[in-house]
Every structure is written in structure tokens, then in C-alpha cells.
N, C-alpha and C positions, 0 to 999 in steps of 0.2 A: 268480722267472722275469720276464723282461722281456716288453713287449709290441711289441717290434721285433728286427730282425735286419740286420745290415750285412754283405752279400756283397762280398768284396774279392779281387780277383785279385792275384796277387804278380808278375806279369810279362806281357807282351803274348802273345795267341794262346794263352790258356790254356783257351779253350773255356768261357769264363764265361756266354755267353748260354745256352747249353744246360743249364748248371747253374742259372741263375736260373728258367728254365721249370720244372725238376724242384723247386726249393724252393718257387716259388709254387704248384704243384699240391700239394706236400705240405702247406703251411699253409692253402690256401684251403678244403681238405675239412675242416679242423678248426675254422676261424674264418671265417664268411662275409663279414664286415665287414673287408676289408683294402684297403690302400692301397699304391701303389708309388711310391718316392722316389728319384730319382737326384740327389743334391745337386749333382754336378758333370757336366755332359754334354760331349760333343765340341764343337769350335768349329762355329759354325753354317755350314751350306752353304745357299745360297739356294734356297728353296723345299723344303727337306728338314726332317724332324724327326728327333730322335735315335732310332736303330735299336732299341735294347733297349726304351725307354719305348714305342715304338710297337708292337713285339712284344706286349709284355705287356698293355698297354691293350687292344688289339684281340683277341688271342687269348682272354683271360680276360674279356673284355667288362667292363672296369672303367670305370664311368661318373665318371671323373675328368678335369676340364680339362687339357690337356696342359701349359700354364703352370703348374700346381699341382705338377707332378711333378719340377721341378728349381729350383735357385736360380741357378747361374751356368754359364758355359761354362769350359772350361779356361783359356783365355786371360785371360778376366776374374778368375778366381781368381789366377792367376799375378801379373797386374797389381796386384791389391790386396795380395798378400803382398810383393812387392818394393818397394811404396810405403809400407810400414809400416802397412797398414790390415788386418792379420790378424784382429784381434778383430771388425772389422766384417764380414768374411767368415763368421766362425763364427757371429756373432750373427744374421745374416740367414738362414743356412742353418737355424740352430735355429728361427727364426721360422717359416721355411717349413715345417719338420717339424712344429712344433706346431700348425700350421692344419690338417694332415691328422691327427695323433693325437687330436685333440680331436672329429674326426668319424668316425674308423674305430677298431676295436677292435685292429688290428695294422698295422704299417707296415713293409714289406719294403724295404730300402734297397740300392742297388747302387753300387759304386764305379766308379772310371775305367777306361778301356781301356788304358792304357799304350801310347798310339799317338803320344804326344809324344817330343820328343827328350832329355827328362830323366825316366828312370824313378824315379830316386830321390826327385824332387820330388813324384810323384805317390804313390809308397809312403807317404812322410810325410804328405801331404794326406789320403790315405784313412785312415790311422790316427789322425789328429788329429780328423777328422770323427766317426769311430765312437765315439771316446772322448767328444767333446763332445755327441754324442746319447745317450750312455750305452747304446749298442747292443752286444751281444755280437757277435762277428765270425766269419764262416764264411770261412776262407781257402781260396782256390782257387790251387793251384800247378799247374805243367805238368811231365810227365816226357819232353815230346817232345825227340827228339834228345839225350837224356842217358843216362848210365849209371845204374843203380840206386843205387849208393852216392852219386853226384853229386845225384841227386834228393833222396834222404833228407836228406843233409847240408845241402843247399841250403833245403830246407823247414824243418827244424828250426831253422835260423838266422833265417829269416823269422819263424817263430812266436815265437821268444824275443824278437826285436825288437818284434814287435807287442804282446807283454805288457809289455814295458818301457815302451811308450808308452801303457800304460793301457787297452789292448783286452782285454776278457774273451773268449777264445776258445771259442766254441760247439763247433766242429768244424773239421775240415781235410779237404779234397778234393784229392788228387792226380790230376789229369786227364790225358788223352791220353798214358797211359804205353805204351811199346812192349811187346810180348809177352816180350821178354827180360827187362824189370822183373820181371814176374810170376813168371818162371823163376827169376831170380837171387835174389830177395828173399822169395818167397811172398807177394809184395803187401804187404798191411797190416800183418802182425805185426812185420816188422823196423823198419819206420818208427815204429810205435806203441813199440816198446821203445827206439828212438833218442830219441824225444821225450821218454820218461818222463814224460807229461802225463796228466791225467784226462779229456780230450776224446777223441772217437772221430776215427779217421783212415780214409779210405775211399779206395780206388785204383780208378780207372776208366780201362780200356784205351781206345787210339785207336780211333775209329770213322770210317772215311774217308767214309762217307755224310754225316757231320756237317761233316767239314772240307773236303769237296769242293763246288766251286761248282756251281750249276745252270745251265742254258742262260739262264734268266732273268737270273741273277747276271751272266753274261758280257755280255748285251745291255745291262744298266745300267751296268756297269763301262766298256765301250767306247763307250756311246752308239750301239749298233748298231741298224740297222734290220731287222725280222723280214719276210723275203719270203714265206716258207711255213712251215707246221708249227707254228702257235702252240699247238696242244694238247699239245706236248711240251716247253714251255718249262720245266718242272719237272724234266726229265731231268738226272741228275747227271753231271758230267764228271770223269772220272778221270785223263785224260792227254790231252795235245796232240799231235797228228800232223800235221806240215807236210808236205804231199804236193806232191812235184816230180818224180816219177818216173813211169814208164810204169804203166798199169794193173796189169799182170801182177805187177810186182814191188810196187806200192803195196798190194795188197789183202793181201799176206802180212803187213803191219806192222799191220794193224787189231787193235784190242784192245777188249775190253769198256770201254764208257764213253769211248771216243775222240772228241775234238773234232776234225774234220778242217779244217786251215786250208789254204787254197789260193786263188790269184788268180782272178778272175772269167772269164779266158779259158781256164781248164782245164776245159772242159765235160766231157771224159772222166772226170776225176776226180770231179766234182760228181755225175754221172749214176751212176757206178759206187758212190760212197759211199751214194747213196740206195737204189740196188738192194741193196746188201749188207744194208741194214736189213730189207729185206722177207725176203731169203733165210735160211733156217734154218742154213746151212753156215757163217755167219760170225758173229763176236760182234756184239752190238748197240751202234752208235756212238750218241753222244748228240746229235750234230748236225753241221752243216757251216757253217764261218765263211769268206765270201768276202772277199777283201782287194783293197786296190789301188783301190778305187773303179771296178772294171771291171765293167760290167753284163752279165748273161747275154745272149747272142744271142736274137733273137725266136724262133727255131725251138727253142731249148732251154727257154725260158720257156713255149712253147705246149705242149711235151712234157711239162713238170712240171705244168703247170695242168691237163693232162687226166687226171692220175692220180686215183683216188678215195682221197682222204686221204694228204696228204703224210706219210711215216713218222716223219720227225724235223724240228726247226726248221732253217731255213736262214737264217743272219744275214749282214748286208752292212755292210761298214764302208770308209771312205774311205782309211784309213791303209795303208801299205805293210805286207808280211808281216812283215818283220824287226821293225818297231816295234810291230805288234800281238802278235807272240809275246812280246816283251819286256813288253808291258803285261800280258797274261794271266797271264804267269808270277808277277805280284805279287798275283793275284786268289786269295782263299780263300773258303770257303763261308760263307754268312750265312743264318740261319734266318729266313724271312719269315713273316708272319702267315698268309699264305694257303698256305703249304708244309705242308699236313697230313701228308704222308709224313715229312718231315724232323722236324716237331714230334712225330710219334707215335714216331719213332726215339729222338729224344733224351730223351722222357719213359720210354720203355721202358728205355733204357740207364741212366738214373738209377736207376730203381726196382730194377734187376737188381743194381747194384754198391754202392747205398747203403742201409743198414739205416734205412728210412724211420721205422720206429716208434721206434728208438733216437734218431734226429736230432730227430724231432717231440718228443719228451720233453723234451729239452734247450732247445727254442726256443719252445714254445707252453704257455702257462700254463694254459690250461683250454679244453675244448671248447665252442664255442658252441652255444646251444640252437636256433638257427635252422638250417634246411636249404634253402640256396640251390639253384638248378640245377646250378652248377658242384660244390658239395659233393656233391650228390646222384650226379653222373656219376662223379665221383672215388672216392667211397665204393663204388659198383659196381664200378669197375674193380680197387679194391684187393682187395674181396672175392673177386673173379673170380680174381685172380693168387694170392691165398692158397690158393684151393680150386679149381685149374685143371681144368675140365671139358671134356668132348668134345662139341663142338655140330655139328649136321648142317644144312646149308643147301641145301633142294632145288632153290632158283632159282639154280642154279650159274651160269649165263650172264648174270644181271642186272648191270648196270653198278653199281648202289648195293650190291648184294651183294659183288661182287668189290671195289670200294672198301673196304667194312667189313672184309672178309677181310684186305686188305693192313694195315690199321690195327691189327687185332686181333692179328695174328701179329707185327707190329713192336713193339706193347706186351707180348706175351708173356702174355696173359690167358686165351687158351682154345686148345684144339686143333680145328682146323676141317676138316671133311669137306664138300666140294662135290659135288652130285649133278649129272650130266649127261655128254654126250660129252666126253671129255678133249680132243679136238682143238679142238672148238668153245669150250670154256671157256679154254684156253691162248691161243688166236687172239684171243678177246676181251680178255683180261687184257693180252696184248701190245700190242695196239691202243691200250689205255688207259693203257699204261705202268705196268702194275701187277705187282708181284712176289708171286706167290702159291706160291712154291717150298716153303714149309712146309706148305700145305695138302694134305690126302688127296683125291684125285678118284675117284669111283666112277660108273661108267655102269650104272644098275640092271639093265636085262635082260642085261648082260654081265658082271655081278658074279658072284663065287664065292659069294656069299650068296643070289642069286637063287632057285635052286630050292628051298632050306630056306625062304626067306620065302614063296614061292608055297604050299608045303605047310601051313606055319604057318597062313597066312590062311584057307586052304582049311578046316582043321581047326577054326579058331575061328569061321568063318562058315557051315559047312555045315548048321546049323540052320536057316538062312535059305534053303536050297535052291539055293546057288550051285553052279556047275559049275566045272571045273578052268581051263577058258578064261577065265573071269571072274576067277578068281584070279591068273591069269598077267597079264592086262590091269591089274589093280589093282597089282601089285608091279612094273610097268613105269612106273607114274606116280611121278615123284619124291617127291611128298608122302606117297603111301602107303608107299614104300620108305623114306624117312626116318623115318615115324613108327613103322615096323616095327624100325627099328634102335634106336630109343628103347625100344620094348617088349622087344628081344631083349638090352638091355644093352650094345649096341655103341655107342650114343651116350648122353650124359646129358640131352641136350636138342635141340630143333629150333625154328628160328626161320624163319618163313615168313610169306608175306601181302605182299611187295613187289610182287608181280605177281599172284599168285593171290588170290581173294576170302576172306573170313573164313570162309565156308561151306566152300570147298575146302579151307582149312587145318586145320579142326578135325574134318571129317567122319571121317577115318580114325581119330583118337583116339576119337570116339564109338563107332566099330565095335569097336575091339578093346583099347584101352588103359584106357577107362572111368575113373570117377571114384574118388577115394580114399574109404576107409571113412568114413561119417559124412556125406558130401557127396552130395546127391541132384541138385542143380542145377549144370550147368556155365555159368559165367559169365565176363565179362571185366572188366578195368579199363583205363582210359587214365591213363597217367602225365601230367600236365599241368604242364610246367615254365614257371612264371610268372616275372616278373622277380625276385621277391624270395622266392618260396617254391614248394614242390612239392606238388600235390595229387593224389589218386588218385580218379577218377570211375568209378563202376560202376553198372549195367552198360550200356555203350553200344553193344554190337555183337552179343551173342548172345541175350539174353531182352529183346526191346523192350517186352513188357507183362506184367511177372511179377504173379502174384497176391500176397497179403499174406505167405503162408509162403514164397514164393520169394524176395520182396523182403528178408525178414529174413535168409534164409540167404545171399543175395548181399551184404548189408552185413556180415556176419559173415566171409565168405570175403574180401571187399574188405579189411576191417580186418586180417585175417591176413596177406594178400600185402602189404599196405602196411607192416605192421611188419617183415616179411622184408627189404623194401627200405630199411629205416631210417627210415620215416616213422612218427611217432607217431600212432597212429589215434585220431582224436577224430571220431566218425561222425555225420554229419547226413543224415537222410532228406529229400529235397526234395519239395515239393508246391507246386502253383500257389497254395495257400491259405496265408494268414498267420494262425496261430491258429485262430479259429473263424469267419473271415470267409467261408469257403466250405463247400460241402457236396457230398456226391456220391459215387460209387463210388470215384473214384481218391483223393479226400481221405480216405475212410474206410479205403481200403487202407493208405495211409501211416501213419495213426494206430494200426491194428492191428499192423503190422509193427514199429513203434516200440515198442509196449507188449510 
């Protein structure tokens, strides 16, 4: 096995950025020491860095200087080749690569974007670089706007050509395929048969949320000014609607994800567009784009500024409507390091359609003994996806809870139940621009489970002389209700404490869930994600001053929990005394617990 991989697209707009995210996630959970190298980046634009390099470095928090991640721009590479200095090109690329490979256990390489005028030149360039680096290749093709037979045939020819040029193919991903492809070919099997190769072939359907631009993409593409609604800049734009008709007709054309494009003197269109976003009777638009350099009238500005929270972004450009529409029609979605929704979608989509275990075996030689925070996080997500559980979240209206719900659902790693009033939860999610359609929402006192839970709680606690009214009050509390869902087997786990205290969170479990056999002390651990390692600290919240027996039991429970999380437990009991330098009750307690 090699300690590198070269991911190369075979054509433009193949969705390679999303694939790179998935591959990096796949490798980083196996090997903590990993570098990212893009031998050839796009031509420099003043003040900007390469998009994919920036995405990978920032999202995965790789501490690699930007200048170490690439060797040449595409124009520089072309100039060297046309001037007969091809050997110098590959020599310097290899030199840069070896500087990284000497410091890291694995180097993930990415090819060019095929945005130049000569795709054949870029294809040959990528193949030669991969061969010179001795890197196996992961080919990324596209099924976009192609028939199934055309896609399979073109991909097979491309793979044959890469192999003839000395590239060892580790696998092939056919990305952005239409639904008809899956129906016509049953996806992977036909292409695998046509290739007659020993490597895996994966087929990933088109996902519009990855290919569609965000309002922030529109802003950067047009150089637009944001007038209002900055909180919604990650809204996805699925379609463009040029509004030039009367309101009564215009409203009928609004669709989900529409970007309304209109001149600044059409105050009626602008106000009705914003109002439609508030109304539950109309689809949710993504934003409004004001063209022509025509500023809003003072009265309209005053009206909008008086609203509590502008529902969507309002952008402003100087260009005329026709020129603006032509420009945005050339725009497509890009995954930015700050776009957690799109990143979560890309990673979830990759994990859903790529056999990660199979591909990992082909490209990763051995598992690292280190556990970095990123490896720890991805291992948890991988385990969760393999054994999907039902998780109840009592703090259903919390902003962090709703954002986490959105990400978990996009990644497809758990089934989520939110507790609280449905109208309030959905209103908060809509305000935050969060999609929670895949979650179950339960309002405890109005739930079909409520009466049964009340009776169960009463039966479990009647020895404490509680009355039925107290049982009803308890089961109206989301934390008690969520804990009872776990007790009843309606949920596999509960996560709380974002708003409530530790005591409020664990009190219901003390009352009727109890500890497992052999454990007499309930304790907690904190998972501490340091820069290069992950540690488990216990107990920091539940038992602040344990005796020796409790301390020993906490140590054993913490070690067991750490092992479940994939952390090899090597237990240290901490004391303020080093060796025999101190004495006293606290020191003796630690010595006794250790023994």
C-alpha cells in the first residue's frame, strides 16, 4: 500500500470538492498525521487563495503553511511544458511533495479543476503528476446531463487511458448522476462489469444542495452589497426569478429557493417578496437581489429597518437586470469552510454512496496509533452511522440543539426526537434557516405517551409518597419525559445540558433509570480534545469529593467509557502531591484508590 492518493477529476464540474472532503474525512480518521497537496492550483486572483486548499486546511484544521500545499499555477505549468522544461516542472512538484511526505504519514493530493480552455492538457498533466508521485489515483467522473451508456463508456475509456499512462487506479467515483442513470443501469453493477477491473466503482446521485449556490456565493460572485438579512447568507439558491409583473401575478411564480431579481424602484415587488418569506402560505425564497444601482426610497428603507429580523438577505448591485441575470446563470455552488450545512451534506452524501471501509482498505496501509480530535470525531460518527440509534433532545428550542439536529440529520447518523411545542420549535428553526424535517417533534403534555408515562412514574415513585399531580408535573418536564422515553425503550439515549444544569439533567435518571449492575456510583467524564490527542477527565461534574472507594470506581468507569469511545485507557489518578512530597487525607485517598 502507498502512503498517498491522487484524486483527479476527468472533466469540469464533477463535484470533486465534495469528494475531496469525503476522502479526507475517510483517511484522517485512520491516520492522524496527514497533509494536503495540490500540485497545480488555478491561476492566482489577487487577494485570493485556492478554494479547495483553503477549504481543506480550514475545515480539517491542518497546520500546514499555504505555500507548502502547491507547486505551480496552471499557467506556470503550461509555460514550463511549452518551453521544453517539463522535467523541471515534475522535479519541483516531486520536491514539494517530498517535503510534505517527510513530515506526515499520508499525503492526499488533488488534481486540477478543468476550468482552462484545454481539458486534454489538464488530463495529461494530472496523469503524469500522479505517475511521477507514485500515487494511486481515485478518478472522479460526472454523469451530469449524460445518458447512462454514455457515462459508463466515457468513464471506461478514461480509466483505460489513465492506466496506460502509468496510474494505478484505486477506485472510481461517478458523481452527479441523474435519477435515470440509477434506473437504467442499476448504478454501479453495469459500470463495474463494463470496466472489467479489480477496483471499486461508486455511483453518487446529483444533490442540488451541493451544486446550488448560496446567497453568500451570489454576493461574492457579483461583488454585491448586503443591505439586510446577513444572517441568511447561507440560504441555498435553487432558481432565479426576474420580477417585472404586478404583485398578484408575481406571487404565483415564487418557488422554494427562489432568488428574486428586480430593480430598486420596484418597491412593491421587494416588500411582497420579504412578506412572502414570513407567510406560511408561500414557499421560502432565498433572497432578493436589487439591480440597476437604484437605491430603495427612504420610506421603504425605514419600513424594512423597523422589522424585527429581516427574513432573508437583500443584496444590491450596480449592474442592470439583464447583465446581472447573465452573470448569475454562470454561477454554481461552492463549498466554503464556514458552510457547516453544505459540508455536513457533502460528507453524509459521500458516506451514503461510497463503501468507505472498502475504499479505505485500498488506500490506507495501516491505522495510526494516535487519536487526534478529528479522528475521534469521525470515529464517533462512523460508529453512530453503523448502529443508528434514536436520540431524544429535551431542549428542543435551543439554537445549538437545532443546529446539531440539522447536522446529525444531514449526516444520517441518528434518528432525532425534539421535545417542546411544535410551533415554537419550527418557528425557531425557520428563523435560523435550519431544516429539521427529518426529526420527530413531541410536546410532552399533549403526547399520546403522556398518560402512560405519568402512571409509570407514579408506580415507580409511590414509595416516596408522591401524588398523581406531582407525577403529571414531572412528565410535563421535557427532561423527565425524555428520560422516561429511554426507560420505556422509545429512545436509545438522551442528550441534554445545553440549557439545563447537570443536576437537572441527571436527576430523573437517578430517580427511575438507576445504575447498571455492579456500579454504585454515578459519575461523569469530560472528553478533552487537545491539539494532538484526546483525553478523558473524570469526575468533573457529579462527585466533586469522592472517598477512596468511590474514586477507584470512578476510575474504572471512566476507563470503560473511554474504551467505548475508542480511547485506549491508561489511567492516572491525580493528586496535588508528587510521590511522597505531601501528606494528608486527600493524598492518602488517592494512594488508597490506586492500590
